[in-house]
mmJSON file of the N, C-alpha and C atoms, coordinates in Angstrom:
{"data_MODEL":{"atom_site":{
"group_PDB":["ATOM","ATOM","ATOM","ATOM","ATOM","ATOM","ATOM","ATOM","ATOM","ATOM","ATOM","ATOM","ATOM","ATOM","ATOM","ATOM","ATOM","ATOM","ATOM","ATOM","ATOM","ATOM","ATOM","ATOM","ATOM","ATOM","ATOM","ATOM","ATOM","ATOM","ATOM","ATOM","ATOM","ATOM","ATOM","ATOM","ATOM","ATOM","ATOM","ATOM","ATOM","ATOM","ATOM","ATOM","ATOM","ATOM","ATOM","ATOM","ATOM","ATOM","ATOM","ATOM","ATOM","ATOM","ATOM","ATOM","ATOM","ATOM","ATOM","ATOM","ATOM","ATOM","ATOM","ATOM","ATOM","ATOM","ATOM","ATOM","ATOM","ATOM","ATOM","ATOM","ATOM","ATOM","ATOM","ATOM","ATOM","ATOM","ATOM","ATOM","ATOM","ATOM","ATOM","ATOM","ATOM","ATOM","ATOM","ATOM","ATOM","ATOM","ATOM","ATOM","ATOM","ATOM","ATOM","ATOM","ATOM","ATOM","ATOM","ATOM","ATOM","ATOM","ATOM","ATOM","ATOM","ATOM","ATOM","ATOM","ATOM","ATOM","ATOM","ATOM","ATOM","ATOM","ATOM","ATOM","ATOM","ATOM","ATOM","ATOM","ATOM","ATOM","ATOM","ATOM","ATOM","ATOM","ATOM","ATOM","ATOM","ATOM","ATOM","ATOM","ATOM","ATOM","ATOM","ATOM","ATOM","ATOM","ATOM","ATOM","ATOM","ATOM","ATOM","ATOM","ATOM","ATOM","ATOM","ATOM","ATOM","ATOM","ATOM","ATOM","ATOM","ATOM","ATOM","ATOM","ATOM","ATOM","ATOM","ATOM","ATOM","ATOM","ATOM","ATOM","ATOM","ATOM","ATOM","ATOM","ATOM","ATOM","ATOM","ATOM","ATOM","ATOM","ATOM","ATOM","ATOM","ATOM","ATOM","ATOM","ATOM","ATOM","ATOM","ATOM","ATOM","ATOM","ATOM","ATOM","ATOM","ATOM","ATOM","ATOM","ATOM","ATOM","ATOM","ATOM","ATOM","ATOM","ATOM","ATOM","ATOM"],
"id":[1,2,3,4,5,6,7,8,9,10,11,12,13,14,15,16,17,18,19,20,21,22,23,24,25,26,27,28,29,30,31,32,33,34,35,36,37,38,39,40,41,42,43,44,45,46,47,48,49,50,51,52,53,54,55,56,57,58,59,60,61,62,63,64,65,66,67,68,69,70,71,72,73,74,75,76,77,78,79,80,81,82,83,84,85,86,87,88,89,90,91,92,93,94,95,96,97,98,99,100,101,102,103,104,105,106,107,108,109,110,111,112,113,114,115,116,117,118,119,120,121,122,123,124,125,126,127,128,129,130,131,132,133,134,135,136,137,138,139,140,141,142,143,144,145,146,147,148,149,150,151,152,153,154,155,156,157,158,159,160,161,162,163,164,165,166,167,168,169,170,171,172,173,174,175,176,177,178,179,180,181,182,183,184,185,186,187,188,189,190,191,192,193,194,195,196,197,198,199,200,201],
"type_symbol":["N","C","C","N","C","C","N","C","C","N","C","C","N","C","C","N","C","C","N","C","C","N","C","C","N","C","C","N","C","C","N","C","C","N","C","C","N","C","C","N","C","C","N","C","C","N","C","C","N","C","C","N","C","C","N","C","C","N","C","C","N","C","C","N","C","C","N","C","C","N","C","C","N","C","C","N","C","C","N","C","C","N","C","C","N","C","C","N","C","C","N","C","C","N","C","C","N","C","C","N","C","C","N","C","C","N","C","C","N","C","C","N","C","C","N","C","C","N","C","C","N","C","C","N","C","C","N","C","C","N","C","C","N","C","C","N","C","C","N","C","C","N","C","C","N","C","C","N","C","C","N","C","C","N","C","C","N","C","C","N","C","C","N","C","C","N","C","C","N","C","C","N","C","C","N","C","C","N","C","C","N","C","C","N","C","C","N","C","C","N","C","C","N","C","C","N","C","C","N","C","C"],
"label_atom_id":["N","CA","C","N","CA","C","N","CA","C","N","CA","C","N","CA","C","N","CA","C","N","CA","C","N","CA","C","N","CA","C","N","CA","C","N","CA","C","N","CA","C","N","CA","C","N","CA","C","N","CA","C","N","CA","C","N","CA","C","N","CA","C","N","CA","C","N","CA","C","N","CA","C","N","CA","C","N","CA","C","N","CA","C","N","CA","C","N","CA","C","N","CA","C","N","CA","C","N","CA","C","N","CA","C","N","CA","C","N","CA","C","N","CA","C","N","CA","C","N","CA","C","N","CA","C","N","CA","C","N","CA","C","N","CA","C","N","CA","C","N","CA","C","N","CA","C","N","CA","C","N","CA","C","N","CA","C","N","CA","C","N","CA","C","N","CA","C","N","CA","C","N","CA","C","N","CA","C","N","CA","C","N","CA","C","N","CA","C","N","CA","C","N","CA","C","N","CA","C","N","CA","C","N","CA","C","N","CA","C","N","CA","C","N","CA","C","N","CA","C","N","CA","C","N","CA","C","N","CA","C","N","CA","C"],
"label_alt_id":[null,null,null,null,null,null,null,null,null,null,null,null,null,null,null,null,null,null,null,null,null,null,null,null,null,null,null,null,null,null,null,null,null,null,null,null,null,null,null,null,null,null,null,null,null,null,null,null,null,null,null,null,null,null,null,null,null,null,null,null,null,null,null,null,null,null,null,null,null,null,null,null,null,null,null,null,null,null,null,null,null,null,null,null,null,null,null,null,null,null,null,null,null,null,null,null,null,null,null,null,null,null,null,null,null,null,null,null,null,null,null,null,null,null,null,null,null,null,null,null,null,null,null,null,null,null,null,null,null,null,null,null,null,null,null,null,null,null,null,null,null,null,null,null,null,null,null,null,null,null,null,null,null,null,null,null,null,null,null,null,null,null,null,null,null,null,null,null,null,null,null,null,null,null,null,null,null,null,null,null,null,null,null,null,null,null,null,null,null,null,null,null,null,null,null,null,null,null,null,null,null],
"label_comp_id":["MET","MET","MET","LEU","LEU","LEU","SER","SER","SER","MET","MET","MET","ARG","ARG","ARG","ARG","ARG","ARG","LYS","LYS","LYS","ILE","ILE","ILE","PHE","PHE","PHE","LEU","LEU","LEU","LYS","LYS","LYS","VAL","VAL","VAL","SER","SER","SER","ILE","ILE","ILE","SER","SER","SER","LEU","LEU","LEU","ILE","ILE","ILE","VAL","VAL","VAL","ILE","ILE","ILE","PHE","PHE","PHE","MET","MET","MET","LEU","LEU","LEU","SER","SER","SER","PHE","PHE","PHE","ALA","ALA","ALA","SER","SER","SER","CYS","CYS","CYS","ASP","ASP","ASP","THR","THR","THR","VAL","VAL","VAL","PRO","PRO","PRO","PHE","PHE","PHE","CYS","CYS","CYS","TRP","TRP","TRP","GLU","GLU","GLU","CYS","CYS","CYS","VAL","VAL","VAL","ASN","ASN","ASN","PRO","PRO","PRO","HIS","HIS","HIS","ASN","ASN","ASN","SER","SER","SER","LEU","LEU","LEU","ASP","ASP","ASP","TRP","TRP","TRP","GLN","GLN","GLN","THR","THR","THR","VAL","VAL","VAL","CYS","CYS","CYS","SER","SER","SER","SER","SER","SER","MET","MET","MET","SER","SER","SER","LYS","LYS","LYS","VAL","VAL","VAL","LYS","LYS","LYS","LEU","LEU","LEU","GLU","GLU","GLU","SER","SER","SER","TYR","TYR","TYR","GLY","GLY","GLY","TYR","TYR","TYR","VAL","VAL","VAL","CYS","CYS","CYS","THR","THR","THR","PRO","PRO","PRO","TYR","TYR","TYR"],
"label_asym_id":["A","A","A","A","A","A","A","A","A","A","A","A","A","A","A","A","A","A","A","A","A","A","A","A","A","A","A","A","A","A","A","A","A","A","A","A","A","A","A","A","A","A","A","A","A","A","A","A","A","A","A","A","A","A","A","A","A","A","A","A","A","A","A","A","A","A","A","A","A","A","A","A","A","A","A","A","A","A","A","A","A","A","A","A","A","A","A","A","A","A","A","A","A","A","A","A","A","A","A","A","A","A","A","A","A","A","A","A","A","A","A","A","A","A","A","A","A","A","A","A","A","A","A","A","A","A","A","A","A","A","A","A","A","A","A","A","A","A","A","A","A","A","A","A","A","A","A","A","A","A","A","A","A","A","A","A","A","A","A","A","A","A","A","A","A","A","A","A","A","A","A","A","A","A","A","A","A","A","A","A","A","A","A","A","A","A","A","A","A","A","A","A","A","A","A","A","A","A","A","A","A"],
"label_entity_id":["1","1","1","1","1","1","1","1","1","1","1","1","1","1","1","1","1","1","1","1","1","1","1","1","1","1","1","1","1","1","1","1","1","1","1","1","1","1","1","1","1","1","1","1","1","1","1","1","1","1","1","1","1","1","1","1","1","1","1","1","1","1","1","1","1","1","1","1","1","1","1","1","1","1","1","1","1","1","1","1","1","1","1","1","1","1","1","1","1","1","1","1","1","1","1","1","1","1","1","1","1","1","1","1","1","1","1","1","1","1","1","1","1","1","1","1","1","1","1","1","1","1","1","1","1","1","1","1","1","1","1","1","1","1","1","1","1","1","1","1","1","1","1","1","1","1","1","1","1","1","1","1","1","1","1","1","1","1","1","1","1","1","1","1","1","1","1","1","1","1","1","1","1","1","1","1","1","1","1","1","1","1","1","1","1","1","1","1","1","1","1","1","1","1","1","1","1","1","1","1","1"],
"label_seq_id":[1,1,1,2,2,2,3,3,3,4,4,4,5,5,5,6,6,6,7,7,7,8,8,8,9,9,9,10,10,10,11,11,11,12,12,12,13,13,13,14,14,14,15,15,15,16,16,16,17,17,17,18,18,18,19,19,19,20,20,20,21,21,21,22,22,22,23,23,23,24,24,24,25,25,25,26,26,26,27,27,27,28,28,28,29,29,29,30,30,30,31,31,31,32,32,32,33,33,33,34,34,34,35,35,35,36,36,36,37,37,37,38,38,38,39,39,39,40,40,40,41,41,41,42,42,42,43,43,43,44,44,44,45,45,45,46,46,46,47,47,47,48,48,48,49,49,49,50,50,50,51,51,51,52,52,52,53,53,53,54,54,54,55,55,55,56,56,56,57,57,57,58,58,58,59,59,59,60,60,60,61,61,61,62,62,62,63,63,63,64,64,64,65,65,65,66,66,66,67,67,67],
"pdbx_PDB_ins_code":[null,null,null,null,null,null,null,null,null,null,null,null,null,null,null,null,null,null,null,null,null,null,null,null,null,null,null,null,null,null,null,null,null,null,null,null,null,null,null,null,null,null,null,null,null,null,null,null,null,null,null,null,null,null,null,null,null,null,null,null,null,null,null,null,null,null,null,null,null,null,null,null,null,null,null,null,null,null,null,null,null,null,null,null,null,null,null,null,null,null,null,null,null,null,null,null,null,null,null,null,null,null,null,null,null,null,null,null,null,null,null,null,null,null,null,null,null,null,null,null,null,null,null,null,null,null,null,null,null,null,null,null,null,null,null,null,null,null,null,null,null,null,null,null,null,null,null,null,null,null,null,null,null,null,null,null,null,null,null,null,null,null,null,null,null,null,null,null,null,null,null,null,null,null,null,null,null,null,null,null,null,null,null,null,null,null,null,null,null,null,null,null,null,null,null,null,null,null,null,null,null],
"Cartn_x":[57.655,56.787,56.4,57.441,57.203,56.22,56.375,55.429,53.913,53.794,52.365,51.877,52.655,52.201,51.928,52.607,52.4,51.026,50.764,49.506,48.284,48.317,47.309,47.038,48.263,48.127,47.564,47.873,47.27,45.807,45.379,44.103,43.161,43.636,42.941,42.967,44.022,44.157,42.995,42.863,42.001,40.629,40.237,38.803,38.534,39.55,39.106,39.027,39.653,39.533,38.243,37.778,36.513,35.397,35.498,34.529,34.272,35.555,35.558,34.97,35.34,34.808,33.173,32.752,31.231,30.524,31.18,30.347,29.974,30.559,30.396,29.103,28.91,27.742,26.49,26.364,25.032,24.666,25.446,24.897,24.112,24.337,23.398,22.046,21.678,20.311,19.598,20.271,19.655,18.879,17.574,16.938,17.309,17.945,18.304,17.393,16.803,15.82,16.689,16.449,17.058,15.723,15.813,15.114,15.958,15.499,16.476,15.621,16.366,15.596,16.421,15.631,16.163,16.607,18.024,18.396,17.984,17.552,17.033,15.402,14.782,13.299,13.061,12.971,12.832,11.578,10.5,9.193,9.319,10.445,10.644,11.537,10.914,11.701,10.995,11.942,11.38,12.093,11.293,11.849,12.214,13.424,13.854,14.625,14.394,14.766,15.962,16.06,16.886,18.21,19.318,20.648,20.878,20.307,20.44,19.487,18.334,17.537,18.18,18.927,19.541,20.729,21.371,22.595,22.117,21.123,20.418,19.953,19.284,18.75,20.057,21.042,22.221,22.796,22.731,23.528,22.827,21.259,20.567,20.678,21.439,21.771,21.068,20.19,19.468,20.526,20.191,20.981,20.057,20.701,20.029,20.692,19.744,20.056,19.455,20.135,19.456,18.467,17.512,16.394,16.005],
"Cartn_y":[-19.694,-18.482,-17.89,-17.884,-17.431,-18.213,-19.495,-20.406,-20.088,-19.83,-19.601,-18.462,-17.408,-16.085,-16.288,-17.004,-17.288,-18.027,-18.988,-19.735,-18.801,-17.926,-17.02,-16.071,-15.592,-14.639,-15.226,-16.469,-17.301,-17.313,-17.824,-18.026,-16.855,-15.564,-14.424,-13.988,-14.094,-13.791,-14.45,-15.798,-16.766,-16.271,-15.991,-15.656,-14.309,-13.402,-12.061,-12.217,-13.161,-13.285,-13.943,-14.939,-15.649,-14.606,-13.856,-12.779,-11.779,-11.416,-10.415,-11.045,-12.237,-12.997,-13.229,-13.492,-13.735,-12.308,-11.253,-10.036,-9.706,-10.391,-10.084,-10.978,-12.18,-13.053,-12.275,-11.146,-10.746,-9.904,-9.573,-8.888,-9.725,-10.953,-11.815,-11.928,-11.382,-11.589,-10.256,-9.19,-8.016,-8.209,-7.864,-8.105,-7.118,-7.386,-6.549,-6.931,-6.056,-6.297,-5.747,-6.334,-5.779,-5.633,-4.68,-4.584,-4.716,-6.118,-6.459,-6.208,-5.599,-5.223,-5.818,-6.266,-6.911,-5.609,-5.444,-4.265,-4.221,-5.49,-5.542,-5.064,-5.187,-5.128,-4.424,-3.075,-2.426,-2.667,-3.288,-3.718,-4.943,-5.732,-7.056,-6.817,-6.806,-6.584,-7.341,-7.649,-8.338,-7.735,-7.897,-7.502,-8.829,-8.9,-10.061,-9.646,-10.429,-10.202,-11.307,-12.344,-13.352,-13.197,-13.266,-13.135,-14.297,-15.437,-16.589,-16.219,-15.607,-15.168,-14.126,-13.129,-12.126,-12.519,-13.524,-14.121,-14.856,-15.605,-16.213,-15.26,-14.248,-13.156,-12.558,-12.273,-11.679,-12.478,-13.822,-14.813,-14.828,-14.516,-14.178,-13.072,-11.967,-10.729,-9.611,-9.902,-8.655,-7.801,-6.687,-5.741,-5.289,-5.679,-5.49,-4.296,-3.576,-2.56,-2.655,-2.3,-2.348,-1.132,-1.599,-0.327,-0.443],
"Cartn_z":[31.656,31.635,30.277,29.52,28.09,27.439,27.365,26.632,27.121,28.514,29.014,28.434,28.209,27.75,26.217,25.597,24.095,24.135,24.84,24.717,25.141,26.057,26.361,25.134,24.56,23.404,22.251,22.067,20.932,21.187,22.379,22.597,22.465,22.964,22.833,21.473,20.705,19.22,18.296,18.628,17.892,18.238,19.587,19.889,19.33,19.269,18.511,16.999,16.464,15.047,14.641,15.448,15.405,15.492,16.586,16.777,15.514,15.125,14.101,12.692,12.437,11.343,11.518,12.704,12.922,12.694,12.88,12.829,11.291,10.419,8.978,8.46,9.256,8.881,9.058,9.851,10.14,8.806,7.924,6.83,5.722,5.836,5.147,5.509,6.742,7.144,7.044,6.318,6.129,4.756,4.466,3.34,2.344,1.264,0.083,-0.837,-1.764,-2.774,-4.013,-5.225,-6.524,-7.422,-8.285,-9.637,-10.659,-11.263,-12.554,-13.738,-14.801,-15.989,-16.996,-17.984,-19.366,-20.113,-20.572,-21.262,-22.627,-23.151,-24.523,-24.688,-23.471,-23.363,-22.068,-21.879,-20.622,-19.983,-20.846,-20.078,-19.568,-19.566,-19.0,-17.788,-16.616,-15.443,-14.234,-13.219,-11.996,-10.812,-9.598,-8.256,-7.721,-7.301,-6.407,-5.329,-4.226,-2.837,-2.354,-3.361,-3.037,-3.953,-3.202,-4.167,-5.0,-4.734,-5.726,-6.953,-6.623,-8.001,-8.663,-7.979,-8.69,-9.588,-8.952,-9.7,-11.034,-10.755,-11.838,-13.004,-12.653,-13.739,-14.407,-13.539,-14.13,-15.214,-14.875,-15.808,-17.133,-17.142,-18.325,-18.968,-18.416,-19.043,-18.356,-17.349,-16.65,-16.012,-15.822,-15.011,-13.729,-12.676,-11.353,-10.465,-9.937,-9.176,-7.855,-6.714,-5.43,-5.151,-4.399,-4.098,-2.595],
"occupancy":[1.0,1.0,1.0,1.0,1.0,1.0,1.0,1.0,1.0,1.0,1.0,1.0,1.0,1.0,1.0,1.0,1.0,1.0,1.0,1.0,1.0,1.0,1.0,1.0,1.0,1.0,1.0,1.0,1.0,1.0,1.0,1.0,1.0,1.0,1.0,1.0,1.0,1.0,1.0,1.0,1.0,1.0,1.0,1.0,1.0,1.0,1.0,1.0,1.0,1.0,1.0,1.0,1.0,1.0,1.0,1.0,1.0,1.0,1.0,1.0,1.0,1.0,1.0,1.0,1.0,1.0,1.0,1.0,1.0,1.0,1.0,1.0,1.0,1.0,1.0,1.0,1.0,1.0,1.0,1.0,1.0,1.0,1.0,1.0,1.0,1.0,1.0,1.0,1.0,1.0,1.0,1.0,1.0,1.0,1.0,1.0,1.0,1.0,1.0,1.0,1.0,1.0,1.0,1.0,1.0,1.0,1.0,1.0,1.0,1.0,1.0,1.0,1.0,1.0,1.0,1.0,1.0,1.0,1.0,1.0,1.0,1.0,1.0,1.0,1.0,1.0,1.0,1.0,1.0,1.0,1.0,1.0,1.0,1.0,1.0,1.0,1.0,1.0,1.0,1.0,1.0,1.0,1.0,1.0,1.0,1.0,1.0,1.0,1.0,1.0,1.0,1.0,1.0,1.0,1.0,1.0,1.0,1.0,1.0,1.0,1.0,1.0,1.0,1.0,1.0,1.0,1.0,1.0,1.0,1.0,1.0,1.0,1.0,1.0,1.0,1.0,1.0,1.0,1.0,1.0,1.0,1.0,1.0,1.0,1.0,1.0,1.0,1.0,1.0,1.0,1.0,1.0,1.0,1.0,1.0,1.0,1.0,1.0,1.0,1.0,1.0],
"B_iso_or_equiv":[0.0,0.0,0.0,0.0,0.0,0.0,0.0,0.0,0.0,0.0,0.0,0.0,0.0,0.0,0.0,0.0,0.0,0.0,0.0,0.0,0.0,0.0,0.0,0.0,0.0,0.0,0.0,0.0,0.0,0.0,0.0,0.0,0.0,0.0,0.0,0.0,0.0,0.0,0.0,0.0,0.0,0.0,0.0,0.0,0.0,0.0,0.0,0.0,0.0,0.0,0.0,0.0,0.0,0.0,0.0,0.0,0.0,0.0,0.0,0.0,0.0,0.0,0.0,0.0,0.0,0.0,0.0,0.0,0.0,0.0,0.0,0.0,0.0,0.0,0.0,0.0,0.0,0.0,0.0,0.0,0.0,0.0,0.0,0.0,0.0,0.0,0.0,0.0,0.0,0.0,0.0,0.0,0.0,0.0,0.0,0.0,0.0,0.0,0.0,0.0,0.0,0.0,0.0,0.0,0.0,0.0,0.0,0.0,0.0,0.0,0.0,0.0,0.0,0.0,0.0,0.0,0.0,0.0,0.0,0.0,0.0,0.0,0.0,0.0,0.0,0.0,0.0,0.0,0.0,0.0,0.0,0.0,0.0,0.0,0.0,0.0,0.0,0.0,0.0,0.0,0.0,0.0,0.0,0.0,0.0,0.0,0.0,0.0,0.0,0.0,0.0,0.0,0.0,0.0,0.0,0.0,0.0,0.0,0.0,0.0,0.0,0.0,0.0,0.0,0.0,0.0,0.0,0.0,0.0,0.0,0.0,0.0,0.0,0.0,0.0,0.0,0.0,0.0,0.0,0.0,0.0,0.0,0.0,0.0,0.0,0.0,0.0,0.0,0.0,0.0,0.0,0.0,0.0,0.0,0.0,0.0,0.0,0.0,0.0,0.0,0.0],
"pdbx_formal_charge":[null,null,null,null,null,null,null,null,null,null,null,null,null,null,null,null,null,null,null,null,null,null,null,null,null,null,null,null,null,null,null,null,null,null,null,null,null,null,null,null,null,null,null,null,null,null,null,null,null,null,null,null,null,null,null,null,null,null,null,null,null,null,null,null,null,null,null,null,null,null,null,null,null,null,null,null,null,null,null,null,null,null,null,null,null,null,null,null,null,null,null,null,null,null,null,null,null,null,null,null,null,null,null,null,null,null,null,null,null,null,null,null,null,null,null,null,null,null,null,null,null,null,null,null,null,null,null,null,null,null,null,null,null,null,null,null,null,null,null,null,null,null,null,null,null,null,null,null,null,null,null,null,null,null,null,null,null,null,null,null,null,null,null,null,null,null,null,null,null,null,null,null,null,null,null,null,null,null,null,null,null,null,null,null,null,null,null,null,null,null,null,null,null,null,null,null,null,null,null,null,null],
"auth_seq_id":[1,1,1,2,2,2,3,3,3,4,4,4,5,5,5,6,6,6,7,7,7,8,8,8,9,9,9,10,10,10,11,11,11,12,12,12,13,13,13,14,14,14,15,15,15,16,16,16,17,17,17,18,18,18,19,19,19,20,20,20,21,21,21,22,22,22,23,23,23,24,24,24,25,25,25,26,26,26,27,27,27,28,28,28,29,29,29,30,30,30,31,31,31,32,32,32,33,33,33,34,34,34,35,35,35,36,36,36,37,37,37,38,38,38,39,39,39,40,40,40,41,41,41,42,42,42,43,43,43,44,44,44,45,45,45,46,46,46,47,47,47,48,48,48,49,49,49,50,50,50,51,51,51,52,52,52,53,53,53,54,54,54,55,55,55,56,56,56,57,57,57,58,58,58,59,59,59,60,60,60,61,61,61,62,62,62,63,63,63,64,64,64,65,65,65,66,66,66,67,67,67],
"auth_comp_id":["MET","MET","MET","LEU","LEU","LEU","SER","SER","SER","MET","MET","MET","ARG","ARG","ARG","ARG","ARG","ARG","LYS","LYS","LYS","ILE","ILE","ILE","PHE","PHE","PHE","LEU","LEU","LEU","LYS","LYS","LYS","VAL","VAL","VAL","SER","SER","SER","ILE","ILE","ILE","SER","SER","SER","LEU","LEU","LEU","ILE","ILE","ILE","VAL","VAL","VAL","ILE","ILE","ILE","PHE","PHE","PHE","MET","MET","MET","LEU","LEU","LEU","SER","SER","SER","PHE","PHE","PHE","ALA","ALA","ALA","SER","SER","SER","CYS","CYS","CYS","ASP","ASP","ASP","THR","THR","THR","VAL","VAL","VAL","PRO","PRO","PRO","PHE","PHE","PHE","CYS","CYS","CYS","TRP","TRP","TRP","GLU","GLU","GLU","CYS","CYS","CYS","VAL","VAL","VAL","ASN","ASN","ASN","PRO","PRO","PRO","HIS","HIS","HIS","ASN","ASN","ASN","SER","SER","SER","LEU","LEU","LEU","ASP","ASP","ASP","TRP","TRP","TRP","GLN","GLN","GLN","THR","THR","THR","VAL","VAL","VAL","CYS","CYS","CYS","SER","SER","SER","SER","SER","SER","MET","MET","MET","SER","SER","SER","LYS","LYS","LYS","VAL","VAL","VAL","LYS","LYS","LYS","LEU","LEU","LEU","GLU","GLU","GLU","SER","SER","SER","TYR","TYR","TYR","GLY","GLY","GLY","TYR","TYR","TYR","VAL","VAL","VAL","CYS","CYS","CYS","THR","THR","THR","PRO","PRO","PRO","TYR","TYR","TYR"],
"auth_asym_id":["A","A","A","A","A","A","A","A","A","A","A","A","A","A","A","A","A","A","A","A","A","A","A","A","A","A","A","A","A","A","A","A","A","A","A","A","A","A","A","A","A","A","A","A","A","A","A","A","A","A","A","A","A","A","A","A","A","A","A","A","A","A","A","A","A","A","A","A","A","A","A","A","A","A","A","A","A","A","A","A","A","A","A","A","A","A","A","A","A","A","A","A","A","A","A","A","A","A","A","A","A","A","A","A","A","A","A","A","A","A","A","A","A","A","A","A","A","A","A","A","A","A","A","A","A","A","A","A","A","A","A","A","A","A","A","A","A","A","A","A","A","A","A","A","A","A","A","A","A","A","A","A","A","A","A","A","A","A","A","A","A","A","A","A","A","A","A","A","A","A","A","A","A","A","A","A","A","A","A","A","A","A","A","A","A","A","A","A","A","A","A","A","A","A","A","A","A","A","A","A","A"],
"auth_atom_id":["N","CA","C","N","CA","C","N","CA","C","N","CA","C","N","CA","C","N","CA","C","N","CA","C","N","CA","C","N","CA","C","N","CA","C","N","CA","C","N","CA","C","N","CA","C","N","CA","C","N","CA","C","N","CA","C","N","CA","C","N","CA","C","N","CA","C","N","CA","C","N","CA","C","N","CA","C","N","CA","C","N","CA","C","N","CA","C","N","CA","C","N","CA","C","N","CA","C","N","CA","C","N","CA","C","N","CA","C","N","CA","C","N","CA","C","N","CA","C","N","CA","C","N","CA","C","N","CA","C","N","CA","C","N","CA","C","N","CA","C","N","CA","C","N","CA","C","N","CA","C","N","CA","C","N","CA","C","N","CA","C","N","CA","C","N","CA","C","N","CA","C","N","CA","C","N","CA","C","N","CA","C","N","CA","C","N","CA","C","N","CA","C","N","CA","C","N","CA","C","N","CA","C","N","CA","C","N","CA","C","N","CA","C","N","CA","C","N","CA","C","N","CA","C","N","CA","C","N","CA","C","N","CA","C"],
"pdbx_PDB_model_num":[1,1,1,1,1,1,1,1,1,1,1,1,1,1,1,1,1,1,1,1,1,1,1,1,1,1,1,1,1,1,1,1,1,1,1,1,1,1,1,1,1,1,1,1,1,1,1,1,1,1,1,1,1,1,1,1,1,1,1,1,1,1,1,1,1,1,1,1,1,1,1,1,1,1,1,1,1,1,1,1,1,1,1,1,1,1,1,1,1,1,1,1,1,1,1,1,1,1,1,1,1,1,1,1,1,1,1,1,1,1,1,1,1,1,1,1,1,1,1,1,1,1,1,1,1,1,1,1,1,1,1,1,1,1,1,1,1,1,1,1,1,1,1,1,1,1,1,1,1,1,1,1,1,1,1,1,1,1,1,1,1,1,1,1,1,1,1,1,1,1,1,1,1,1,1,1,1,1,1,1,1,1,1,1,1,1,1,1,1,1,1,1,1,1,1,1,1,1,1,1,1]
}}}
C-alpha cells in the first residue's frame, strides 16, 4: 500500500514540475525590443527585437535598453 502511494505521489510531483517548467517557456514568445546605442558614438544606434541580435550588438560594445 505504501509503495502505491509513493508511485502516485511521484507521478503527481513530476507532472506538477513539468507544468511549472513549461509555464516559463511562454516568456520567449513575448516580443521584446531593445534600443542599442554605441557608447562611443551616440549617433550610431539600432533597434532590435531579436535577442540574438541584442547579444551580438552587446558583444560589440553597444549598450541595449528595453523599450
